[in-house]
C-alpha positions as a Markdown table, in Angstrom:
| # | Residue | x | y | z |
|---|---|---|---|---|
| 1 | Unk | -26.5 | 92.0 | -96.9 |
| 2 | Unk | -24.3 | 95.3 | -98.0 |
| 3 | Unk | -20.9 | 95.9 | -96.3 |
| 4 | Unk | -20.3 | 97.8 | -93.3 |
| 5 | Unk | -18.5 | 100.7 | -93.8 |
| 6 | Unk | -15.9 | 101.7 | -91.1 |
| 7 | Unk | -15.6 | 105.4 | -89.7 |
| 8 | Unk | -12.3 | 106.9 | -91.2 |
| 9 | Unk | -11.3 | 108.2 | -87.7 |
| 10 | Unk | -11.5 | 105.7 | -84.8 |
| 11 | Unk | -11.1 | 106.2 | -81.3 |
| 12 | Unk | -10.7 | 103.9 | -78.5 |
| 13 | Unk | -11.4 | 105.7 | -75.9 |
| 14 | Unk | -11.5 | 102.7 | -72.8 |
| 15 | Unk | -11.8 | 105.0 | -69.7 |
| 16 | Unk | -15.5 | 106.9 | -71.8 |
| 17 | Unk | -13.5 | 110.4 | -71.4 |
| 18 | Unk | -14.2 | 111.7 | -75.0 |
| 19 | Unk | -18.2 | 111.7 | -75.5 |
| 20 | Unk | -17.8 | 115.1 | -76.9 |
| 21 | Unk | -16.0 | 114.4 | -80.3 |
| 22 | Unk | -19.1 | 112.7 | -80.9 |
| 23 | Unk | -21.2 | 116.0 | -81.3 |
| 24 | Unk | -18.3 | 117.3 | -83.4 |
| 25 | Unk | -17.5 | 115.0 | -85.8 |
| 26 | Unk | -20.2 | 113.2 | -88.4 |
| 27 | Unk | -20.6 | 109.8 | -87.3 |
| 28 | Unk | -20.0 | 108.5 | -91.4 |
| 29 | Unk | -16.7 | 109.6 | -90.3 |
| 30 | Unk | -15.4 | 110.0 | -86.7 |
| 31 | Unk | -16.7 | 106.6 | -84.0 |
| 32 | Unk | -15.4 | 106.0 | -80.9 |
| 33 | Unk | -15.4 | 102.9 | -78.6 |
| 34 | Unk | -14.8 | 102.2 | -75.1 |
| 35 | Unk | -14.9 | 98.5 | -76.0 |
| 36 | Unk | -11.3 | 97.5 | -76.9 |
| 37 | Unk | -12.6 | 93.6 | -78.9 |
| 38 | Unk | -14.9 | 95.8 | -80.2 |
| 39 | Unk | -12.6 | 98.5 | -82.1 |
| 40 | Unk | -10.4 | 96.1 | -83.0 |
| 41 | Unk | -13.6 | 94.3 | -84.9 |
| 42 | Unk | -14.3 | 97.4 | -86.7 |
| 43 | Unk | -10.9 | 98.6 | -87.7 |
| 44 | Unk | -9.9 | 94.6 | -88.5 |
| 45 | Unk | -8.5 | 94.4 | -92.2 |
| 46 | Unk | -11.5 | 92.7 | -94.0 |
| 47 | Unk | -14.0 | 95.4 | -93.4 |
| 48 | Unk | -11.2 | 97.9 | -94.4 |
| 49 | Unk | -11.4 | 96.8 | -98.4 |
| 50 | Unk | -12.8 | 100.7 | -98.7 |
| 51 | Unk | -11.6 | 102.3 | -97.1 |
| 52 | Unk | -7.9 | 104.4 | -98.2 |
| 53 | Unk | -6.5 | 105.3 | -94.9 |
| 54 | Unk | -7.8 | 104.6 | -91.7 |
| 55 | Unk | -7.1 | 107.0 | -88.6 |
| 56 | Unk | -6.4 | 105.0 | -85.1 |
| 57 | Unk | -6.6 | 106.9 | -82.1 |
| 58 | Unk | -5.4 | 105.1 | -79.2 |
| 59 | Unk | -4.5 | 105.4 | -75.9 |
| 60 | Unk | -0.9 | 104.6 | -74.9 |
| 61 | Unk | -1.9 | 102.0 | -72.3 |
| 62 | Unk | -3.1 | 99.8 | -76.0 |
| 63 | Unk | -0.3 | 100.7 | -77.8 |
| 64 | Unk | 0.9 | 97.0 | -78.3 |
| 65 | Unk | -1.8 | 96.7 | -80.9 |
| 66 | Unk | 0.6 | 98.3 | -83.4 |
| 67 | Unk | 3.1 | 95.6 | -82.7 |
| 68 | Unk | 0.8 | 92.4 | -82.9 |
| 69 | Unk | -0.8 | 91.1 | -85.6 |
| 70 | Unk | -3.6 | 93.7 | -86.7 |
| 71 | Unk | -0.9 | 96.0 | -87.7 |
| 72 | Unk | -2.6 | 98.1 | -91.3 |
| 73 | Unk | -1.2 | 98.7 | -94.3 |
| 74 | Unk | -3.5 | 101.5 | -94.3 |
| 75 | Unk | -3.5 | 102.9 | -91.1 |
| 76 | Unk | -2.1 | 105.9 | -89.4 |
| 77 | Unk | -1.8 | 105.0 | -85.7 |
| 78 | Unk | -2.0 | 108.3 | -83.2 |
| 79 | Unk | -1.2 | 107.4 | -79.7 |
| 80 | Unk | -2.2 | 109.6 | -77.3 |
| 81 | Unk | -0.6 | 109.9 | -74.1 |
| 82 | Unk | -1.2 | 111.9 | -70.2 |
| 83 | Unk | 2.2 | 112.3 | -69.3 |
| 84 | Unk | 5.6 | 113.6 | -71.3 |
| 85 | Unk | 7.1 | 110.6 | -69.8 |
| 86 | Unk | 5.3 | 108.0 | -71.4 |
| 87 | Unk | 5.5 | 110.7 | -75.3 |
| 88 | Unk | 9.1 | 109.8 | -74.5 |
| 89 | Unk | 8.6 | 106.1 | -74.4 |
| 90 | Unk | 6.3 | 105.7 | -77.0 |
| 91 | Unk | 9.0 | 108.0 | -79.4 |
| 92 | Unk | 11.7 | 105.9 | -78.6 |
| 93 | Unk | 9.6 | 102.7 | -79.3 |
| 94 | Unk | 7.6 | 103.7 | -82.3 |
| 95 | Unk | 10.3 | 106.4 | -84.2 |
| 96 | Unk | 8.1 | 105.7 | -87.3 |
| 97 | Unk | 6.7 | 109.8 | -87.4 |
| 98 | Unk | 4.5 | 109.1 | -90.8 |
| 99 | Unk | 2.0 | 106.4 | -89.6 |
| 100 | Unk | 2.7 | 106.8 | -85.7 |
| 101 | Unk | 2.0 | 110.0 | -83.8 |
| 102 | Unk | 2.4 | 110.6 | -80.2 |
| 103 | Unk | 1.2 | 114.0 | -78.5 |
| 104 | Unk | -0.6 | 114.5 | -75.2 |
| 105 | Unk | -4.4 | 114.0 | -74.7 |
| 106 | Unk | -4.6 | 117.3 | -74.4 |
| 107 | Unk | -4.2 | 117.6 | -78.1 |
| 108 | Unk | -6.4 | 115.1 | -78.9 |
| 109 | Unk | -8.9 | 117.2 | -80.6 |
| 110 | Unk | -6.9 | 119.2 | -82.6 |
| 111 | Unk | -5.2 | 115.6 | -84.3 |
| 112 | Unk | -8.6 | 114.3 | -84.6 |
| 113 | Unk | -9.7 | 117.6 | -86.5 |
| 114 | Unk | -6.1 | 117.7 | -88.8 |
| 115 | Unk | -7.1 | 114.3 | -89.8 |
| 116 | Unk | -10.8 | 115.1 | -90.8 |
| 117 | Unk | -9.6 | 118.1 | -92.5 |
| 118 | Unk | -6.4 | 115.7 | -94.3 |
| 119 | Unk | -9.9 | 113.2 | -95.3 |
| 120 | Unk | -12.0 | 116.1 | -96.6 |
| 121 | Unk | -9.3 | 117.7 | -99.0 |
| 122 | Unk | -8.7 | 114.5 | -100.1 |
| 123 | Unk | -12.3 | 113.5 | -100.5 |
| 124 | Unk | -12.5 | 117.3 | -102.6 |
| 125 | Unk | -9.2 | 115.9 | -104.9 |
| 126 | Unk | -11.3 | 112.6 | -106.2 |
| 127 | Unk | -14.9 | 114.5 | -106.7 |
| 128 | Unk | -13.3 | 117.3 | -108.3 |
| 129 | Unk | -15.3 | 116.6 | -111.4 |
| 130 | Unk | -18.1 | 116.3 | -109.3 |
| 131 | Unk | -19.3 | 120.0 | -108.5 |
| 132 | Unk | -21.8 | 119.4 | -105.8 |
| 133 | Unk | -19.8 | 116.6 | -104.0 |
| 134 | Unk | -16.6 | 118.8 | -104.1 |
| 135 | Unk | -18.2 | 121.8 | -102.8 |
| 136 | Unk | -19.4 | 119.3 | -99.9 |
| 137 | Unk | -15.7 | 118.4 | -99.3 |
| 138 | Unk | -14.5 | 121.3 | -99.4 |
| 139 | Unk | -17.3 | 123.2 | -96.6 |
| 140 | Unk | -16.3 | 120.5 | -94.7 |
| 141 | Unk | -12.5 | 120.6 | -94.9 |
| 142 | Unk | -13.1 | 124.7 | -94.9 |
| 143 | Unk | -15.1 | 124.9 | -90.9 |
| 144 | Unk | -13.0 | 122.1 | -89.7 |
| 145 | Unk | -9.6 | 124.6 | -90.7 |
| 146 | Unk | -11.7 | 127.5 | -89.2 |
| 147 | Unk | -12.8 | 125.8 | -85.8 |
| 148 | Unk | -8.6 | 124.2 | -85.9 |
| 149 | Unk | -7.5 | 127.6 | -86.2 |
| 150 | Unk | -9.5 | 129.2 | -83.7 |
| 151 | Unk | -8.5 | 126.1 | -81.2 |
| 152 | Unk | -4.4 | 127.0 | -82.3 |
| 153 | Unk | -5.3 | 131.0 | -81.4 |
| 154 | Unk | -6.2 | 130.2 | -78.3 |
| 155 | Unk | -4.1 | 127.6 | -77.3 |
| 156 | Unk | -1.1 | 130.5 | -78.3 |
| 157 | Unk | -3.0 | 133.4 | -76.7 |
| 158 | Unk | -3.0 | 131.5 | -73.2 |
| 159 | Unk | 0.7 | 130.5 | -73.6 |
| 160 | Unk | 2.4 | 133.9 | -74.5 |
| 161 | Unk | -1.0 | 136.7 | -74.0 |
| 162 | Unk | -3.1 | 138.2 | -75.7 |
| 163 | Unk | -0.8 | 140.1 | -78.0 |
| 164 | Unk | -1.8 | 144.0 | -79.2 |
| 165 | Unk | -2.1 | 143.4 | -82.5 |
| 166 | Unk | -4.6 | 140.9 | -82.0 |
| 167 | Unk | -7.1 | 143.9 | -80.2 |
């Protein structure tokens, strides 16, 4: 029996609102769950033996998994919230910016892309003596970086308007 290798980016999407991310990210990298029990089984410690770092995206309503017995050493938690009040509450409770990221749900795709870019850059570094794998990882990081740059540029244009130098 072969070991199941869990995805490195895991999204708990209890409201089933983020199906579009399954089209953006490869299934080897990203997995979305609408069921908490299945999700927690997927990221359980005995299944993480081959994972260097797990990026676990959870809604504010499920933040208690961070304080429960299933806190994982090789995990960065991303708590997405619906409003600034929720963000402030979570920041007071989880003052560990290296291990717990807290943000508005509107930025979920941005944080997913950042995590994926970090993974591919690390993958490229680990495979620098294997040219094909190295190039594939760098290409994936570059594509995600370009998409992220476009997203951030669009956000800034919406926020401050199109600048004359952008035309």
